[in-house]
N, C-alpha and C positions, 0 to 999 in steps of 0.2 A: 394269289389264288387262295391261300389260307384265309385271308380276310374276307374274300368273296364268299367262300363256303360258310364262314361263320356269320356273316351279315345276313345270309339267306337261310339261317337255321340249320345248316348242315354241319353240326358240331362234330359228329363222328368222322365225316369226310375230311374236315379240317385237320383233325388229329392224325388220321391215316396218312394224309399228305405229308405232314410234318415227320411222321415216322419214316416214310419212304425217302424223304429228303436226307434224313440223317443216315439211313442205310447206304445211300450212294455217296456219302462223304460231305454233304453240305453241313457247314458249321452254323447252327442257329445264332442269330444276333438279336439285338434288342427289338428290332422290327418284327422278327418272327415271334418272339415272346409276347409282344404287345398284341399282335394279331390273334394269337391263341387265346389270350385273356379276353379280348373283345369278343371272340367267338364264344367263349364261355358265357358271356352275358346274354347271348341270343336264346339260351334255354335256361330259364330260371331254376328248374328242378335238377337238371343234370349238370349244369354249369359249374357248380362248386366242386363236384366230384372230379370233373375234368381239370379244373384249376389246380387241384391237389396233384393230379397226374402229371401236370406240367412240371411241378416241383420234383416229384418222385423220379421222373425219367431224366432228370438233369437237363431239361431244355433251357434252363436258366443260363444266360450268358455270363461270362466272367468279364468284369471290367479290368482293364489293364491300366495300371498307374505308372 
């Protein structure tokens, strides 16, 4: 769903959905992160700001070695 929102230019909705998923206990993984970054690409002006938000909100997954 995050990818679909992003693909269709609904960047804010993509991030709202990610926030809601985290609130209910979903642990973001690399697919979630990639979808959010792809969504950022859908809006050139606001996309960079949202990409930084991904990092600041700790959406970034941790790799386990």
